[in-house]
Every structure is written in C-alpha cells, then in structure tokens.
DSSP file (Angstrom, degrees, kcal/mol; ACC not computed):
  #  RESIDUE AA STRUCTURE BP1 BP2  ACC     N-H-->O    O-->H-N    N-H-->O    O-->H-N    TCO  KAPPA ALPHA  PHI   PSI    X-CA   Y-CA   Z-CA
    1    1 A M              0   0    0      0, 0.0     2,-0.2     0, 0.0     0, 0.0   0.000 360.0 360.0 360.0 133.0  -20.2   -6.6   10.3
    2    2 A L        -     0   0    0      1,-0.1     2,-0.2     4,-0.0     3,-0.0  -0.570 360.0-139.5 -80.1 141.5  -17.1   -5.5   12.1
    3    3 A S     >  -     0   0    0     -2,-0.2     4,-2.1     1,-0.1     5,-0.1  -0.468  28.3-105.4 -89.0 169.4  -16.8   -1.9   13.2
    4    4 A I  H  > S+     0   0    0      1,-0.2     4,-2.7     2,-0.2     5,-0.2   0.908 123.8  54.7 -59.8 -40.9  -13.6    0.2   12.8
    5    5 A R  H  > S+     0   0    0      1,-0.2     4,-2.8     2,-0.2     5,-0.2   0.913 105.9  51.4 -60.4 -43.8  -13.1   -0.2   16.6
    6    6 A D  H  > S+     0   0    0      1,-0.2     4,-2.3     2,-0.2    -1,-0.2   0.920 111.7  47.7 -58.0 -44.3  -13.3   -4.0   16.3
    7    7 A C  H  X S+     0   0    0     -4,-2.1     4,-2.2     2,-0.2    -2,-0.2   0.923 113.0  47.4 -64.1 -45.2  -10.7   -3.9   13.5
    8    8 A L  H  X>S+     0   0    0     -4,-2.7     5,-2.1     1,-0.2     4,-1.0   0.901 112.5  49.2 -65.0 -41.1   -8.4   -1.7   15.5
    9    9 A D  H  <5S+     0   0    0     -4,-2.8     3,-0.3    -5,-0.2    -1,-0.2   0.906 111.5  49.8 -64.4 -40.8   -8.7   -3.7   18.7
   10   10 A Y  H  <5S+     0   0    0     -4,-2.3    -2,-0.2    -5,-0.2    -1,-0.2   0.896 117.3  39.7 -63.2 -41.5   -8.0   -6.9   16.7
   11   11 A C  H  <5S-     0   0    0     -4,-2.2    -1,-0.2    -5,-0.2    -2,-0.2   0.498 106.9-123.5 -90.1  -4.6   -4.9   -5.4   15.1
   12   12 A D  T  <5 +     0   0    0     -4,-1.0     2,-0.3    -3,-0.3    -3,-0.2   0.924  61.1 144.1  61.0  46.5   -3.7   -3.6   18.2
   13   13 A L      < -     0   0    0     -5,-2.1    -1,-0.2    -6,-0.1     2,-0.2  -0.861  43.0-132.1-113.0 150.7   -3.6   -0.2   16.5
   14   14 A T     >  -     0   0    0     -2,-0.3     4,-2.2     1,-0.1     5,-0.2  -0.585  23.9-113.9 -96.3 163.2   -4.5    3.1   18.0
   15   15 A D  H  > S+     0   0    0      1,-0.2     4,-2.5    -2,-0.2     5,-0.1   0.897 118.6  53.7 -59.2 -40.6   -6.7    5.8   16.5
   16   16 A D  H  > S+     0   0    0      2,-0.2     4,-2.1     1,-0.2    -1,-0.2   0.892 106.8  50.9 -63.8 -40.0   -3.7    8.1   16.1
   17   17 A E  H  > S+     0   0    0      1,-0.2     4,-2.1     2,-0.2    -1,-0.2   0.934 112.3  46.3 -62.7 -45.2   -1.8    5.4   14.2
   18   18 A V  H  X S+     0   0    0     -4,-2.2     4,-2.9     1,-0.2    -2,-0.2   0.884 109.4  55.3 -64.7 -38.2   -4.7    4.9   11.8
   19   19 A A  H  X S+     0   0    0     -4,-2.5     4,-2.4     1,-0.2    -1,-0.2   0.901 108.5  48.0 -62.5 -40.3   -5.1    8.7   11.4
   20   20 A L  H  X S+     0   0    0     -4,-2.1     4,-2.7     2,-0.2    -1,-0.2   0.910 112.3  48.8 -66.3 -41.0   -1.4    9.0   10.4
   21   21 A I  H  X S+     0   0    0     -4,-2.1     4,-2.6     2,-0.2    -2,-0.2   0.924 111.6  49.9 -63.7 -43.7   -1.8    6.2    7.9
   22   22 A A  H  X>S+     0   0    0     -4,-2.9     5,-1.9     1,-0.2     4,-1.1   0.909 112.0  48.2 -60.7 -42.6   -5.0    7.7    6.5
   23   23 A E  H  <5S+     0   0    0     -4,-2.4     3,-0.3     2,-0.2    -2,-0.2   0.935 112.5  48.0 -64.2 -45.6   -3.2   11.1    6.2
   24   24 A H  H  <5S+     0   0    0     -4,-2.7    -2,-0.2     1,-0.2    -1,-0.2   0.920 120.3  36.5 -61.6 -44.4   -0.2    9.5    4.4
   25   25 A E  H  <5S-     0   0    0     -4,-2.6    -1,-0.2    -5,-0.2    -2,-0.2   0.522 104.5-128.8 -87.6  -6.0   -2.3    7.5    2.0
   26   26 A E  T  <5 +     0   0    0     -4,-1.1    -3,-0.2    -3,-0.3    -4,-0.1   0.933  66.4 123.9  55.3  50.4   -4.9   10.3    1.6
   27   27 A I      < -     0   0    0     -5,-1.9    -1,-0.2    -6,-0.1    -2,-0.1  -0.894  69.1 -83.7-131.9 161.9   -7.7    7.8    2.3
   28   28 A P     >  -     0   0    0      0, 0.0     4,-2.4     0, 0.0     3,-0.3  -0.246  41.5-111.0 -63.4 156.0  -10.5    7.8    4.9
   29   29 A D  H  > S+     0   0    0      1,-0.2     4,-2.6     2,-0.2     5,-0.2   0.863 117.0  57.1 -56.2 -38.9   -9.8    6.4    8.4
   30   30 A A  H  > S+     0   0    0      1,-0.2     4,-1.6     2,-0.2    -1,-0.2   0.915 109.8  44.0 -62.0 -42.4  -12.0    3.3    7.8
   31   31 A A  H  > S+     0   0    0     -3,-0.3     4,-2.5     2,-0.2    -1,-0.2   0.896 112.3  52.8 -68.4 -39.6  -10.0    2.4    4.7
   32   32 A A  H  X S+     0   0    0     -4,-2.4     4,-3.0     1,-0.2     5,-0.2   0.883 106.2  54.1 -62.8 -38.1   -6.7    3.1    6.5
   33   33 A A  H  X S+     0   0    0     -4,-2.6     4,-2.3     2,-0.2    -1,-0.2   0.909 110.0  47.0 -62.6 -41.6   -7.8    0.8    9.3
   34   34 A Q  H  X S+     0   0    0     -4,-1.6     4,-1.4     2,-0.2    -2,-0.2   0.926 114.4  46.2 -66.4 -44.5   -8.5   -2.0    6.9
   35   35 A V  H  X S+     0   0    0     -4,-2.5     4,-2.4     1,-0.2     3,-0.3   0.943 114.3  48.0 -61.9 -48.2   -5.1   -1.5    5.1
   36   36 A A  H  X S+     0   0    0     -4,-3.0     4,-2.8     1,-0.2    -2,-0.2   0.871 105.4  58.5 -64.0 -38.0   -3.2   -1.3    8.4
   37   37 A C  H  < S+     0   0    0     -4,-2.3    -1,-0.2    -5,-0.2     4,-0.2   0.874 111.3  42.8 -60.7 -36.2   -4.9   -4.4    9.8
   38   38 A G  H >< S+     0   0    0     -4,-1.4     3,-1.0    -3,-0.3    -2,-0.2   0.922 116.2  46.5 -73.8 -44.8   -3.6   -6.4    6.9
   39   39 A L  H >< S+     0   0    0     -4,-2.4     3,-1.6     1,-0.2     7,-0.3   0.854 102.5  62.6 -68.3 -35.5   -0.1   -4.8    6.9
   40   40 A V  T 3< S+     0   0    0     -4,-2.8    -1,-0.2     1,-0.3    -2,-0.1   0.588  88.2  74.7 -69.9  -7.6    0.5   -5.1   10.6
   41   41 A Q  T <  S+     0   0    0     -3,-1.0    -1,-0.3    -4,-0.2    -2,-0.2   0.624  97.2  47.0 -79.5 -13.4    0.3   -8.9   10.3
   42   42 A T  S <> S-     0   0    0     -3,-1.6     4,-2.3    -4,-0.2     5,-0.2  -0.921  81.4-122.4-128.7 153.5    3.7   -9.3    8.7
   43   43 A P  H  > S+     0   0    0      0, 0.0     4,-2.0     0, 0.0     5,-0.1   0.892 115.7  52.8 -58.7 -38.9    7.2   -7.8    9.5
   44   44 A E  H  > S+     0   0    0      1,-0.2     4,-1.9     2,-0.2     5,-0.1   0.900 109.0  49.4 -63.8 -39.9    7.3   -6.3    6.0
   45   45 A G  H  > S+     0   0    0     -6,-0.3     4,-2.6     2,-0.2    -5,-0.2   0.885 107.6  53.5 -66.2 -39.0    3.9   -4.7    6.6
   46   46 A V  H  X S+     0   0    0     -4,-2.3     4,-2.5    -7,-0.3    -1,-0.2   0.902 108.6  50.7 -61.8 -39.8    5.1   -3.2    9.9
   47   47 A M  H  X S+     0   0    0     -4,-2.0     4,-2.4     2,-0.2    -2,-0.2   0.890 109.4  50.8 -65.0 -38.7    8.1   -1.7    8.1
   48   48 A V  H  X S+     0   0    0     -4,-1.9     4,-2.1     2,-0.2    -2,-0.2   0.944 111.9  46.5 -62.4 -47.9    5.8   -0.2    5.5
   49   49 A L  H  X S+     0   0    0     -4,-2.6     4,-2.0     1,-0.2    -2,-0.2   0.896 111.7  51.2 -63.2 -40.3    3.6    1.3    8.2
   50   50 A T  H  X S+     0   0    0     -4,-2.5     4,-2.7     1,-0.2    -1,-0.2   0.913 108.3  53.1 -61.4 -42.0    6.6    2.6   10.0
   51   51 A G  H  X S+     0   0    0     -4,-2.4     4,-2.4     1,-0.2    -2,-0.2   0.888 105.5  53.6 -60.4 -40.2    7.8    4.2    6.8
   52   52 A Y  H  X S+     0   0    0     -4,-2.1     4,-1.9     2,-0.2    -1,-0.2   0.937 111.5  45.5 -58.7 -46.1    4.5    6.0    6.3
   53   53 A M  H  X S+     0   0    0     -4,-2.0     4,-1.9     1,-0.2    -2,-0.2   0.909 112.4  49.7 -67.1 -42.3    4.8    7.5    9.8
   54   54 A L  H  X S+     0   0    0     -4,-2.7     4,-2.3     1,-0.2    -1,-0.2   0.877 108.8  54.3 -63.2 -36.8    8.5    8.5    9.3
   55   55 A D  H  X S+     0   0    0     -4,-2.4     4,-2.6    -5,-0.2    -1,-0.2   0.904 107.0  50.2 -62.7 -42.1    7.6   10.1    6.0
   56   56 A L  H  X S+     0   0    0     -4,-1.9     4,-2.6     2,-0.2    -1,-0.2   0.875 108.4  52.8 -65.5 -36.4    4.9   12.2    7.7
   57   57 A I  H  X S+     0   0    0     -4,-1.9     4,-2.5     2,-0.2    -2,-0.2   0.943 110.9  47.5 -62.0 -46.7    7.5   13.3   10.4
   58   58 A E  H  X S+     0   0    0     -4,-2.3     4,-2.6     1,-0.2    -2,-0.2   0.915 112.0  49.5 -60.4 -44.5    9.9   14.4    7.6
   59   59 A R  H  X S+     0   0    0     -4,-2.6     4,-1.7     2,-0.2     6,-0.2   0.926 111.1  49.2 -61.2 -45.1    7.1   16.2    5.7
   60   60 A A  H  <>S+     0   0    0     -4,-2.6     5,-2.7     1,-0.2     4,-0.2   0.920 112.9  47.3 -62.4 -43.4    6.0   18.1    8.9
   61   61 A N  H ><5S+     0   0    0     -4,-2.5     3,-1.4     1,-0.2    -1,-0.2   0.905 109.2  54.1 -63.6 -40.5    9.6   19.1    9.7
   62   62 A A  H 3<5S+     0   0    0     -4,-2.6    -1,-0.2     1,-0.3    -2,-0.2   0.817 111.2  46.0 -63.0 -30.6   10.1   20.2    6.1
   63   63 A H  T 3<5S-     0   0    0     -4,-1.7    -1,-0.3    -5,-0.2    -2,-0.2   0.366 116.5-114.2 -93.2   4.6    7.1   22.4    6.4
   64   64 A G  T < 5 +     0   0    0     -3,-1.4     2,-1.5    -4,-0.2    -3,-0.2   0.666  68.4 143.1  74.2  16.1    8.1   23.8    9.7
   65   65 A D     >< +     0   0    0     -5,-2.7     4,-2.3    -6,-0.2    -1,-0.2  -0.644  18.0 170.1 -91.4  81.7    5.2   22.2   11.5
   66   66 A V  H  > S+     0   0    0     -2,-1.5     4,-2.5     1,-0.2    -1,-0.2   0.870  72.6  52.3 -63.4 -40.8    7.0   21.3   14.7
   67   67 A D  H  > S+     0   0    0      2,-0.2     4,-2.4     1,-0.2    -1,-0.2   0.922 111.3  46.3 -63.9 -44.1    3.9   20.3   16.7
   68   68 A K  H  > S+     0   0    0      1,-0.2     4,-2.7     2,-0.2     5,-0.2   0.907 112.6  50.5 -65.1 -41.1    2.7   18.0   14.0
   69   69 A A  H  X S+     0   0    0     -4,-2.3     4,-2.4     2,-0.2    -2,-0.2   0.907 110.9  49.1 -63.1 -41.9    6.2   16.4   13.7
   70   70 A A  H  X S+     0   0    0     -4,-2.5     4,-2.1     2,-0.2    -2,-0.2   0.907 112.2  48.1 -65.2 -41.8    6.3   15.9   17.4
   71   71 A H  H  X S+     0   0    0     -4,-2.4     4,-2.4     2,-0.2    -2,-0.2   0.942 113.2  47.2 -63.6 -46.9    2.9   14.3   17.5
   72   72 A A  H  X S+     0   0    0     -4,-2.7     4,-2.7     1,-0.2    -2,-0.2   0.881 111.3  52.0 -63.2 -37.6    3.7   12.0   14.6
   73   73 A A  H  X S+     0   0    0     -4,-2.4     4,-2.5    -5,-0.2    -1,-0.2   0.890 109.7  49.4 -65.4 -38.8    7.1   11.1   16.2
   74   74 A S  H  X S+     0   0    0     -4,-2.1     4,-2.0     2,-0.2    -2,-0.2   0.927 113.0  46.0 -65.2 -45.1    5.3   10.2   19.4
   75   75 A V  H  X S+     0   0    0     -4,-2.4     4,-2.5     1,-0.2    -2,-0.2   0.909 113.6  49.8 -63.7 -42.9    2.8    8.0   17.6
   76   76 A C  H  X S+     0   0    0     -4,-2.7     4,-2.8     1,-0.2    -2,-0.2   0.903 108.3  52.7 -64.0 -41.7    5.5    6.4   15.6
   77   77 A A  H  X S+     0   0    0     -4,-2.5     4,-2.0     2,-0.2    -1,-0.2   0.905 110.9  47.0 -61.7 -41.7    7.6    5.6   18.7
   78   78 A R  H  X S+     0   0    0     -4,-2.0     4,-2.6     2,-0.2     5,-0.2   0.926 111.6  51.1 -65.7 -43.1    4.6    3.9   20.3
   79   79 A F  H  X S+     0   0    0     -4,-2.5     4,-1.9     1,-0.2    -2,-0.2   0.929 110.8  48.3 -58.5 -45.9    3.9    2.0   17.2
   80   80 A M  H  < S+     0   0    0     -4,-2.8    -1,-0.2     1,-0.2    -2,-0.2   0.855 112.2  49.2 -65.6 -34.7    7.5    0.8   17.0
   81   81 A A  H  < S+     0   0    0     -4,-2.0    -1,-0.2    -5,-0.2    -2,-0.2   0.880 114.1  45.3 -70.2 -37.5    7.5   -0.2   20.7
   82   82 A D  H  < S+     0   0    0     -4,-2.6    -2,-0.2     1,-0.3    -1,-0.2   0.751 123.8  34.8 -76.5 -24.0    4.2   -2.1   20.2
   83   83 A H  S  < S-     0   0    0     -4,-1.9    -1,-0.3    -5,-0.2     2,-0.1  -0.608  87.5-164.1-129.8  69.7    5.4   -3.8   17.0
   84   84 A P        +     0   0    0      0, 0.0     2,-0.3     0, 0.0    -3,-0.1  -0.338  23.4 144.9 -68.8 131.6    9.1   -4.4   17.6
   85   85 A L        -     0   0    0     -5,-0.2     2,-1.9    -2,-0.1    -2,-0.0  -0.836  67.1 -78.7-141.7 178.8   11.3   -5.2   14.6
   86   86 A L              0   0    0     -2,-0.3     0, 0.0     1,-0.2     0, 0.0  -0.591 360.0 360.0 -83.7  78.0   14.9   -4.3   13.8
   87   87 A H              0   0    0     -2,-1.9    -1,-0.2    -7,-0.1    -7,-0.0   0.493 360.0 360.0 -68.7 360.0   13.9   -0.8   12.7
C-alpha cells in the first residue's frame, strides 16, 4: 500500500500544494493527494490545479487575509515553476 508521502514523491507535489488543494476542494489531504496525483499528469490537470490555487489567493484577498494570500501565492508560484505551462 502506498503512503501519502509515496504518492507526493511520485507526483512531485509538496505538502503545501496538497494542503491548498484539500482546502479548495474541502476534502482530506489524503484524498487531495490522490486527486492531485492524477491531475498533475496532464497539462489540463496542471491548469486545473493552478486554478484551484489562484482561486484560494483571490478568496483570501477578498476576506482581507493577507498572510494566507501571500502563502498561497508563494505555493502557487512554486507549483507553476515546477510544472511549467503557458499559464
């Protein structure tokens, strides 16, 4: 049986990236890791995951949570650098 760590290492995702996906989708981290591992395999999936992160940045800014928005922006920037597409 694969652990969450095995899945994240295989998909080249960070804990922070999975946490943002879990928050956006309102699912546990383990489920988010499985979803993200599938999505990150295609350009369309990478765009979906990027969209989730950008949405969380917008929500945090809309609620005045500057620290959360900055953290999400940092995580999103790393994700986009690690999974380059024409964002």
